[in-house]
LUMPAVEX-592845 format. One record per residue (C-alpha): residue number from 1; residue in one letter; y, x, z. Coordinates in pm, whole numbers. Last residue first. Layout:
REM LUMPAVEX-592845
VOMI   seq   type        y        x        z
VOMI   NUM      A        Y        X        Z
...
//
This chain:
REM LUMPAVEX-592845
VOMI   seq   type        y        x        z
VOMI   557      N     8274    13816     8660
VOMI   556      P     8028    13527     8675
VOMI   555      W     7729    13600     8904
VOMI   554      I     7414    13405     8836
VOMI   553      V     7191    13420     9143
VOMI   552      Y     6833    13539     9188
VOMI   551      E     6527    13453     9394
VOMI   550      D     6192    13569     9258
VOMI   549      G     5972    13289     9139
VOMI   548      P     5851    13452     8821
VOMI   547      L     5865    13830     8864
VOMI   546      A     6175    14054     8843
VOMI   545      K     6101    14421     8791
VOMI   544      Q     6228    14672     9041
VOMI   543      A     6486    14950     8991
VOMI   542      E     6770    14693     8996
VOMI   541      T     6685    14623     9357
VOMI   540      K     6478    14334     9480
VOMI   539      D     6546    14052     9734
VOMI   538      V     6852    13876     9583
VOMI   537      M     6816    13953     9213
VOMI   536      V     7132    13941     9010
VOMI   535      P     7159    13744     8685
VOMI   534      S     7490    13818     8505
VOMI   533      A     7759    13592     8363
VOMI   532      L     8007    13825     8197
VOMI   531      K     8374    13845     8104
VOMI   530      F     8527    13609     8365
VOMI   529      P     8843    13435     8249
VOMI   528      Y     9193    13568     8336
VOMI   527      L     9448    13496     8611
VOMI   526      P     9200    13247     8762
VOMI   525      K     9353    12899     8786
VOMI   524      V     9549    12804     9095
VOMI   523      A     9367    12594     9357
VOMI   522      G     9517    12252     9438
VOMI   521      K     9192    12131     9587
VOMI   520      R     8942    12415     9586
VOMI   519      H     8931    12449     9965
VOMI   518      A     8894    12071     9997
VOMI   517      A     8596    12080     9762
VOMI   516      L     8440    12367     9957
VOMI   515      L     8490    12179    10281
VOMI   514      Q     8335    11865    10129
VOMI   513      T     8030    12070    10025
VOMI   512      L     8003    12185    10386
VOMI   511      E     7970    11829    10511
VOMI   510      A     7735    11721    10233
VOMI   509      V     7504    12019    10288
VOMI   508      K     7511    11946    10664
VOMI   507      D     7402    11590    10606
VOMI   506      P     7138    11694    10351
VOMI   505      R     6970    11897    10630
VOMI   504      N     6599    11939    10548
VOMI   503      R     6645    11989    10172
VOMI   502      A     6918    12254    10214
VOMI   501      L     6745    12427    10502
VOMI   500      N     6668    12756    10320
VOMI   499      T     6483    12983    10561
VOMI   498      K     6512    13363    10532
VOMI   497      E     6890    13399    10560
VOMI   496      T     6899    13720    10770
VOMI   495      P     7103    13558    11046
VOMI   494      D     6842    13282    11097
VOMI   493      A     6894    13102    11433
VOMI   492      A     7270    13153    11457
VOMI   491      L     7303    13193    11081
VOMI   490      D     7180    12838    11013
VOMI   489      F     7130    12866    10640
VOMI   488      L     7183    12633    10347
VOMI   487      W     7104    12738     9986
VOMI   486      T     7182    12536     9676
VOMI   485      K     7091    12590     9309
VOMI   484      K     7250    12406     9022
VOMI   483      R     7183    12719     8811
VOMI   482      T     7543    12773     8695
VOMI   481      G     7684    12608     9010
VOMI   480      D     7520    12858     9242
VOMI   479      I     7610    12687     9568
VOMI   478      Q     7577    12875     9898
VOMI   477      L     7625    12697    10233
VOMI   476      K     7651    12880    10564
VOMI   475      W     7634    12726    10906
VOMI   474      D     7720    12925    11219
VOMI   473      G     8078    12797    11248
VOMI   472      A     8176    12713    10894
VOMI   471      R     8061    12966    10631
VOMI   470      V     8142    12862    10280
VOMI   469      V     8015    12977     9944
VOMI   468      R     8086    12928     9576
VOMI   467      Y     7919    13055     9255
VOMI   466      A     8078    12860     8965
VOMI   465      G     8346    13124     8920
VOMI   464      S     8323    13388     9186
VOMI   463      Q     8390    13242     9527
VOMI   462      W     8398    13308     9900
VOMI   461      F     8527    13092    10189
VOMI   460      I     8558    13131    10570
VOMI   459      A     8558    12824    10791
VOMI   458      N     8634    12758    11158
VOMI   457      N     8743    12416    11036
VOMI   456      P     9095    12561    10995
VOMI   455      R     9115    12905    11161
VOMI   454      S     9101    13004    11525
VOMI   453      F     9124    13311    11740
VOMI   452      A     9197    13318    12114
VOMI   451      G     9403    13551    12329
VOMI   450      R     9451    13866    12525
VOMI   449      G     9114    14031    12497
VOMI   448      T     9265    14325    12304
VOMI   447      A     9038    14299    12003
VOMI   446      L     9033    13920    12000
VOMI   445      P     9407    13887    12037
VOMI   444      L     9439    14161    11774
VOMI   443      M     9248    13981    11497
VOMI   442      D     9553    13805    11356
VOMI   441      R     9444    13533    11112
VOMI   440      G     9407    13527    10735
VOMI   439      D     9501    13247    10495
VOMI   438      I     9868    13340    10456
VOMI   437      I    10053    13048    10311
VOMI   436      R    10372    13129    10134
VOMI   435      D    10752    13132    10178
VOMI   434      A    10762    13237    10545
VOMI   433      P    10622    13585    10487
VOMI   432      L    10452    13718    10806
VOMI   431      P    10671    13867    11074
VOMI   430      V    10643    14248    11135
VOMI   429      G    10578    14373    11484
VOMI   428      A    10368    14665    11364
VOMI   427      A    10053    14545    11534
VOMI   426      S    10118    14194    11410
VOMI   425      A    10162    14308    11052
VOMI   424      L     9835    14503    11078
VOMI   423      T     9651    14194    11204
VOMI   422      P     9816    13955    10957
VOMI   421      L     9714    14184    10666
VOMI   420      V     9357    14253    10783
VOMI   419      D     9251    13893    10840
VOMI   418      I     9189    13819    10469
VOMI   417      H     8922    14090    10492
VOMI   416      A     8709    13872    10717
VOMI   415      V     8636    13781    11074
VOMI   414      P     8339    13608    11246
VOMI   413      T     8368    13596    11628
VOMI   412      D     8103    13826    11786
VOMI   411      I     8345    14089    11919
VOMI   410      R     8248    14417    12079
VOMI   409      T     8491    14639    12278
VOMI   408      G     8346    14976    12363
VOMI   407      P     8679    15153    12396
VOMI   406      K     8966    14931    12513
VOMI   405      I     9226    14832    12255
VOMI   404      A     9606    14855    12314
VOMI   403      K     9731    15221    12328
VOMI   402      P     9389    15351    12219
VOMI   401      W     9413    15171    11885
VOMI   400      R     9076    15171    11703
VOMI   399      V     8969    14883    11484
VOMI   398      F     8621    14880    11329
VOMI   397      M     8507    14636    11062
VOMI   396      P     8171    14726    10903
VOMI   395      V     8064    14499    10614
VOMI   394      R     7857    14186    10562
VOMI   393      I     7946    14059    10213
VOMI   392      G     7661    14151     9979
VOMI   391      G     7386    14186    10237
VOMI   390      E     7483    13846    10384
VOMI   389      F     7409    13661    10061
VOMI   388      L     7710    13627     9842
VOMI   387      T     7560    13826     9558
VOMI   386      I     7729    14089     9340
VOMI   385      K     7692    14354     9610
VOMI   384      W     7352    14308     9750
VOMI   383      G     7119    14047     9898
VOMI   382      R     6922    13989    10215
VOMI   381      Y     7025    14139    10549
VOMI   380      P     6823    14367    10770
VOMI   379      A     6898    14600    10601
VOMI   378      N     7188    14651    10362
VOMI   377      I     7093    15007    10248
VOMI   376      D     6719    14946    10267
VOMI   375      P     6603    14887     9908
VOMI   374      L     6772    15177     9724
VOMI   373      G     6782    15115     9346
VOMI   372      V     7148    15196     9290
VOMI   371      Y     7185    14859     9116
VOMI   370      G     7127    14674     9438
VOMI   369      A     7482    14769     9550
VOMI   368      G     7575    14801     9913
VOMI   367      G     7804    14548    10073
VOMI   366      N     8167    14484     9997
VOMI   365      D     8508    14651    10011
VOMI   364      S     8403    14859    10311
VOMI   363      S     8579    14880    10649
VOMI   362      L     8767    15110    10882
VOMI   361      V     9092    15030    11068
VOMI   360      V     9288    15292    11254
VOMI   359      I     9589    15190    11466
VOMI   358      T     9791    15499    11555
VOMI   357      N     9965    15511    11891
VOMI   356      D     9706    15705    12089
VOMI   355      A     9609    15933    11797
VOMI   354      L     9954    16064    11707
VOMI   353      G     9965    16399    11898
VOMI   352      E     9957    16591    11571
VOMI   351      E     9619    16755    11648
VOMI   350      D     9475    16421    11759
VOMI   349      L     9575    16253    11435
VOMI   348      K     9429    16549    11247
VOMI   347      A     9100    16519    11434
VOMI   346      M     9076    16151    11335
VOMI   345      I     9134    16236    10971
VOMI   344      R     8876    16517    10977
VOMI   343      G     8612    16300    11142
VOMI   342      V     8661    16020    10891
VOMI   341      S     8624    16265    10598
VOMI   340      R     8307    16416    10750
VOMI   339      D     8155    16067    10762
VOMI   338      L     8246    16016    10398
VOMI   337      A     8085    16350    10303
VOMI   336      R     7767    16262    10489
VOMI   335      V     7750    15930    10304
VOMI   334      M     7764    16121     9973
VOMI   333      A     7481    16343    10090
VOMI   332      A     7274    16036    10169
VOMI   331      Y     7338    15908     9816
VOMI   330      V     7226    16236     9665
VOMI   329      R     6908    16227     9877
VOMI   328      L     6846    15863     9786
VOMI   327      R     6887    15941     9415
VOMI   326      H     6625    16217     9446
VOMI   325      P     6361    15996     9589
VOMI   324      K     6292    16129     9847
VOMI   323      I     6473    16321    10118
VOMI   322      D     6424    16698    10165
VOMI   321      G     6717    16783    10383
VOMI   320      V     7062    16633    10437
VOMI   319      A     7230    16974    10437
VOMI   318      E     7110    17081    10092
VOMI   317      F     7273    16784     9920
VOMI   316      D     7582    16825    10133
VOMI   315      E     7623    17190    10018
VOMI   314      R     7538    17100     9658
VOMI   313      T     7821    16852     9659
VOMI   312      A     7720    16499     9582
VOMI   311      Q     7733    16277     9275
VOMI   310      L     7601    15920     9230
VOMI   309      P     7802    15753     8960
VOMI   308      T     7819    15514     9137
VOMI   307      H     8008    15386     9441
VOMI   306      V     7948    15561     9773
VOMI   305      G     8220    15680     9784
VOMI   304      W     8541    15590     9598
VOMI   303      H     8755    15614     9914
VOMI   302      A     9067    15403     9965
VOMI   301      M     9279    15588    10230
VOMI   300      Y     9572    15349    10282
VOMI   299      L     9814    15552    10498
VOMI   298      F    10094    15353    10659
VOMI   297      F    10362    15569    10828
VOMI   296      P    10601    15551    11124
VOMI   295      R    10819    15862    11141
VOMI   294      N    10791    16212    11294
VOMI   293      R    10430    16283    11196
VOMI   292      N    10501    16193    10829
VOMI   291      A    10436    16527    10654
VOMI   290      E    10145    16604    10886
VOMI   289      I     9976    16270    10824
VOMI   288      V    10032    16307    10447
VOMI   287      K     9895    16659    10442
VOMI   286      L     9581    16534    10624
VOMI   285      S     9546    16261    10363
VOMI   284      Q     9561    16516    10088
VOMI   283      D     9270    16716    10225
VOMI   282      T     9085    16384    10264
VOMI   281      W     9146    16307     9898
VOMI   280      W     9006    16649     9813
VOMI   279      D     8697    16600    10031
VOMI   278      T     8594    16265     9884
VOMI   277      I     8718    16387     9542
VOMI   276      Y     8505    16698     9511
VOMI   275      G     8777    16953     9432
VOMI   274      G     9140    16997     9325
VOMI   273      P     9163    16683     9118
VOMI   272      E     9201    16727     8737
VOMI   271      F     9514    16575     8586
VOMI   270      P     9598    16242     8431
VOMI   269      K     9969    16198     8332
VOMI   268      S    10189    16098     8620
VOMI   267      G    10232    15747     8754
VOMI   266      N    10309    15842     9116
VOMI   265      F    10023    16095     9118
VOMI   264      T     9734    16056     8870
VOMI   263      A     9374    16159     8906
VOMI   262      A     9088    16277     8685
VOMI   261      F     8721    16369     8659
VOMI   260      Q     8618    16141     8372
VOMI   259      L     8428    15820     8332
VOMI   258      K     8304    15668     8004
VOMI   257      A     7956    15794     7912
VOMI   256      W     7827    15846     8266
VOMI   255      F     7991    15515     8370
VOMI   254      F     7832    15312     8085
VOMI   253      K     7482    15438     8164
VOMI   252      D     7541    15356     8535
VOMI   251      I     7639    15001     8455
VOMI   250      P     7319    14960     8244
VOMI   249      D     7100    15049     8542
VOMI   248      F     6733    15150     8503
VOMI   247      D     6813    15510     8397
VOMI   246      L     7003    15571     8719
VOMI   245      K     7150    15921     8702
VOMI   244      A     7160    16136     9014
VOMI   243      N     7399    16433     9000
VOMI   242      V     7423    16745     9218
VOMI   241      V     7761    16917     9187
VOMI   240      N     7871    17268     9280
VOMI   239      P     7809    17426     8937
VOMI   238      D     8025    17158     8771
VOMI   237      D     7839    17011     8467
VOMI   236      E     7906    16646     8542
VOMI   235      P     8266    16717     8637
VOMI   234      L     8324    16632     9001
VOMI   233      Y     8353    16298     9187
VOMI   232      M     8381    16115     8854
VOMI   231      G     8566    15787     8861
VOMI   230      N     8849    15722     8619
VOMI   229      H     9208    15776     8725
VOMI   228      M     9187    15758     9101
VOMI   227      N     9541    15725     9225
VOMI   226      L     9752    15944     9449
VOMI   225      S    10024    15688     9525
VOMI   224      E    10356    15733     9703
VOMI   223      D    10618    15490     9826
VOMI   222      F    10362    15208     9824
VOMI   221      G    10496    14852     9819
VOMI   220      Q    10328    14695     9521
VOMI   219      A    10508    14870     9237
VOMI   218      N    10391    15213     9349
VOMI   217      A    10043    15074     9389
VOMI   216      K    10021    14985     9022
VOMI   215      F    10061    14632     8895
VOMI   214      E    10399    14649     8715
VOMI   213      A    10317    14988     8570
VOMI   212      A     9998    14875     8399
VOMI   211      E     9684    14988     8581
VOMI   210      G     9596    14670     8779
VOMI   209      L     9446    14602     9124
VOMI   208      H     9172    14865     9105
VOMI   207      W     9347    15104     9353
VOMI   206      K     9095    15380     9439
VOMI   205      G     9214    15689     9614
VOMI   204      I     9528    15764     9821
VOMI   203      H     9802    15511     9891
VOMI   202      V    10102    15601    10102
VOMI   201      T    10369    15395    10277
VOMI   200      H    10659    15532    10483
VOMI   199      Y    10730    15261    10743
VOMI   198      G    11084    15136    10813
VOMI   197      K    10998    14789    10938
VOMI   196      T    11062    14629    10599
VOMI   195      K    10828    14890    10452
VOMI   194      L    10548    14743    10664
VOMI   193      L    10571    14408    10482
VOMI   192      E    10563    14571    10139
VOMI   191      A    10262    14780    10231
VOMI   190      I    10084    14466    10363
VOMI   189      T    10125    14323    10019
VOMI   188      V    10343    14029     9907
VOMI   187      E    10233    13855     9586
VOMI   186      S    10497    13803     9319
VOMI   185      G    10396    14137     9165
VOMI   184      P    10081    13969     9037
VOMI   183      L     9754    14154     9114
VOMI   182      G     9629    14307     8794
VOMI   181      Q     9430    14261     8479
VOMI   180      N     9689    14418     8252
VOMI   179      K     9527    14766     8241
VOMI   178      F     9191    14619     8142
VOMI   177      P     9325    14447     7831
VOMI   176      M     9406    14077     7829
VOMI   175      K     9501    13961     7478
VOMI   174      E     9304    14234     7303
VOMI   173      E     9014    14200     7553
VOMI   172      D     8970    13830     7469
VOMI   171      F     8753    13641     7716
VOMI   170      E     8652    13293     7598
VOMI   169      P     8334    13435     7437
VOMI   168      N     8182    13502     7788
VOMI   167      F     7912    13766     7744
VOMI   166      V     7573    13661     7877
VOMI   165      T     7338    13880     8081
VOMI   164      P     6979    13794     7991
VOMI   163      P     6742    13579     8198
VOMI   162      L     6540    13754     8467
VOMI   161      A     6158    13740     8445
VOMI   160      G     6101    14113     8389
VOMI   159      R     6410    14327     8360
VOMI   158      D     6252    14571     8115
VOMI   157      M     6537    14783     7982
VOMI   156      G     6649    14830     7624
VOMI   155      A     6835    14503     7621
VOMI   154      A     7027    14614     7932
VOMI   153      F     7222    14877     7740
VOMI   152      I     7326    14619     7477
VOMI   151      P     7406    14361     7743
VOMI   150      L     7621    14618     7924
VOMI   149      A     7824    14733     7624
VOMI   148      K     8006    14408     7558
VOMI   147      A     8137    14384     7915
VOMI   146      M     8217    14756     7928
VOMI   145      G     8434    14772     7621
VOMI   144      D     8762    14772     7807
VOMI   143      P     8710    14853     8174
VOMI   142      I     8617    14557     8391
VOMI   141      P     8876    14391     8617
VOMI   140      T     8700    14224     8911
VOMI   139      F     8732    13842     8899
VOMI   138      E     8919    13604     9131
VOMI   137      F     9281    13715     9141
VOMI   136      G     9427    13367     9098
VOMI   135      T     9655    13427     9397
VOMI   134      R     9615    13097     9592
VOMI   133      T     9252    13002     9518
VOMI   132      P     9187    13380     9512
VOMI   131      Y     9225    13372     9895
VOMI   130      R     9521    13526    10075
VOMI   129      G     9574    13805    10332
VOMI   128      T     9765    13995    10066
VOMI   127      M     9638    14359    10055
VOMI   126      L     9294    14294    10202
VOMI   125      M     9251    13985     9982
VOMI   124      A     9344    14189     9675
VOMI   123      R     9093    14452     9782
VOMI   122      S     8818    14192     9794
VOMI   121      P     8920    14064     9451
VOMI   120      A     8894    14420     9320
VOMI   119      C     8557    14545     9441
VOMI   118      T     8288    14284     9423
VOMI   117      S     8110    14074     9687
VOMI   116      T     8403    13880     9825
VOMI   115      G     8675    13912    10087
VOMI   114      S     8441    14132    10285
VOMI   113      Y     8290    14004    10607
VOMI   112      A     8280    14106    10975
VOMI   111      Q     8022    13966    11216
VOMI   110      N     7982    14234    11486
VOMI   109      F     8351    14323    11493
VOMI   108      I     8352    14658    11669
VOMI   107      A     8668    14733    11871
VOMI   106      G     8782    15077    11977
VOMI   105      E     8652    15415    12081
VOMI   104      A     8293    15332    11997
VOMI   103      A     8380    15258    11633
VOMI   102      L     8562    15586    11582
VOMI   101      K     8275    15774    11743
VOMI   100      D     8019    15606    11522
VOMI    99      I     8227    15694    11217
VOMI    98      N     8226    16058    11324
VOMI    97      P     7856    16057    11414
VOMI    96      T     7728    15906    11086
VOMI    95      P     7355    15977    11099
VOMI    94      V     7142    16106    10803
VOMI    93      K     6774    16088    10889
VOMI    92      G     6819    15732    11020
VOMI    91      G     6554    15576    10798
VOMI    90      A     6691    15735    10486
VOMI    89      V     7053    15641    10553
VOMI    88      G     7141    15516    10899
VOMI    87      G     7033    15229    11116
VOMI    86      G     7117    15145    11470
VOMI    85      F     7437    14961    11392
VOMI    84      T     7660    15265    11443
VOMI    83      S     7400    15475    11252
VOMI    82      L     7584    15351    10946
VOMI    81      D     7424    15317    10597
VOMI    80      N     7259    14993    10716
VOMI    79      Y     7567    14786    10629
VOMI    78      G     7573    14940    10283
VOMI    77      F     7892    15095    10157
VOMI    76      D     7993    14966     9814
VOMI    75      D     8334    15141     9840
VOMI    74      F     8476    15267    10171
VOMI    73      L     8816    15169    10300
VOMI    72      I     9009    15364    10563
VOMI    71      F     9334    15197    10683
VOMI    70      V     9560    15425    10882
VOMI    69      V     9854    15260    11052
VOMI    68      N    10117    15437    11259
VOMI    67      P    10224    15233    11556
VOMI    66      P    10589    15134    11592
VOMI    65      R    10768    15414    11779
VOMI    64      E    10773    15460    12161
VOMI    63      A    10439    15642    12188
VOMI    62      A    10537    15880    11906
VOMI    61      P    10845    15998    12097
VOMI    60      A    11177    15878    11948
VOMI    59      D    11421    15992    11680
VOMI    58      A    11163    16242    11558
VOMI    57      T    11230    16593    11431
VOMI    56      A    11173    16756    11096
VOMI    55      P    11217    16424    10920
VOMI    54      G    10954    16314    10668
VOMI    53      Q    10839    16523    10375
VOMI    52      D    10752    16354    10047
VOMI    51      W    10422    16483     9919
VOMI    50      V    10386    16753     9654
VOMI    49      V    10040    16730     9495
VOMI    48      E     9949    17075     9362
VOMI    47      R     9806    17079     9012
VOMI    46      T     9468    17059     8845
VOMI    45      P     9456    17109     8466
VOMI    44      E     9557    16821     8241
VOMI    43      V     9309    16548     8133
VOMI    42      Y     9300    16449     7768
VOMI    41      E     9146    16108     7705
VOMI    40      K     8790    15980     7672
VOMI    39      T     8742    15718     7400
VOMI    38      A     8493    15929     7205
VOMI    37      E     8244    15908     7495
VOMI    36      I     8234    15531     7443
VOMI    35      R     8155    15562     7075
VOMI    34      R     7886    15820     7145
VOMI    33      M     7720    15596     7399
VOMI    32      L     7740    15299     7158
VOMI    31      L     7571    15485     6880
VOMI    30      A     7290    15594     7110
VOMI    29      T     7244    15244     7246
VOMI    28      M     7246    15093     6897
VOMI    27      I     6986    15344     6779
VOMI    26      A     6765    15277     7081
VOMI    25      N     6810    14898     7028
VOMI    24      R     6701    14909     6666
VOMI    23      N     6381    15094     6709
VOMI    22      F     6263    15434     6590
VOMI    21      W     6334    15614     6910
VOMI    20      G     6017    15642     7114
VOMI    19      A     5743    15566     6870
VOMI    18      A     5913    15746     6587
VOMI    17      G     5944    16066     6782
VOMI    16      G     6188    16144     7058
VOMI    15      I     6315    16467     6909
VOMI    14      V     6337    16339     6550
VOMI    13      I     6498    16010     6649
VOMI    12      L     6738    16176     6889
VOMI    11      T     6847    16421     6617
VOMI    10      L     6898    16135     6372
VOMI     9      V     7126    15963     6627
VOMI     8      A     7330    16280     6684
VOMI     7      I     7364    16346     6311
VOMI     6      L     7487    15989     6262
VOMI     5      I     7739    16026     6540
VOMI     4      K     7867    16358     6399
VOMI     3      R     7907    16209     6051
VOMI     2      L     8095    15909     6197
VOMI     1      M     8340    16150     6370
//
């Protein structure tokens, strides 16, 4: 193996020429890429997924049973990716008609927020209705080797005035490997609650709440789990795939070296999916709906799109037209596939006569990522995934339930991912756990117009290490504890966070700082330390160079 690596490095040096490759970082990067690729595991050929079949006949008509629940979650989906909000990818060239229809037929929450600005903690809040201060699930699990690889990859890129990413020496991958970074089994998930009411529970797609057996979806209330095992949408060399690699992003470099086209079913060995995963997972979700048409079911459809690596089918790539740059065209094609998925799921519910008594919720785990190098995906909001500016945490939240929610309902009250569990439990008639505090609130009174909505101090909280944020009413305070930087915004007057009022309103800073302190009082420790402390630009993408004076945050994860 070492001989092959050395030959590969020497080949790169010869091909690239002394000026291009004869430097320490290039050699280290090449060696590292080869080392990462060598960790890939064997993936078995594709196989049929055999789903559990519900009863052939129903005990009661669909309208008289507890409502079915379909929760559709996108990954890294930008607020401006939807034509629902008047935007759409590539200046509106790629609309999202199926998602728009879903939104129009139910309730649109105009100020909906993710649990945080990265994948896994946000998903933990969706599943539990609880903040990280109670669960300890504060940082996104990072694959083994990734944290140490990213600074090496980044060292060969010109990031301008940004400080370097710093590895946290307190994190020990041997003591806390990736598979063991999971949501504790002592937490109660929405799947576990719904099972007490007789629901059949199914997870399809991304999980990211732990890969050891005790943390997997099957151990957290799901009867069946078709899990993403690594994250390629198709093999890189598949004749039907169009790839877009991001040479300016160290995360992307790691993914192309590490990820594979693989899935597992109920803890099986990895096997190849049966097609482009957005479409294949949708195929499987339709089978789940059909198999469970005669009993209450909960389908958690957790898409990987539009997370990197950017890969689209050739058909979608051609359908979106001649969009520039190439990565935007691939991204647009991926959005088209997600919209098609939503349309197919809704059509299947109609076909099975289940639509009227199925509550469908659609959201994204966080805002669009700046590291894809597309400046407009979160417009008009500032910031990206991995910041707590509005662009990183503003997400779609649509709830459709024809039996109870009028079409065209729009709600301005701020809601968040912690509110999903109590909402779905309420819809199903399941009481919340009595042995723990649930931080979320039931959104159904707002959606149905039958009641009020309140939470303590009217406040929502976000955190990642020393970076902590609170929104109370229309005021939002951000504190980057690493940089000792404070931002205060009046979202009623300034929803896009252009004017920092921290110096002008010390009274409001003090008030909201007290709320943050109270929120932290009695907080449990994170389950594991953060691995990296990374600078993330607020107003520029990863494809742009940072200049002195540009706003950035330090994100511990």
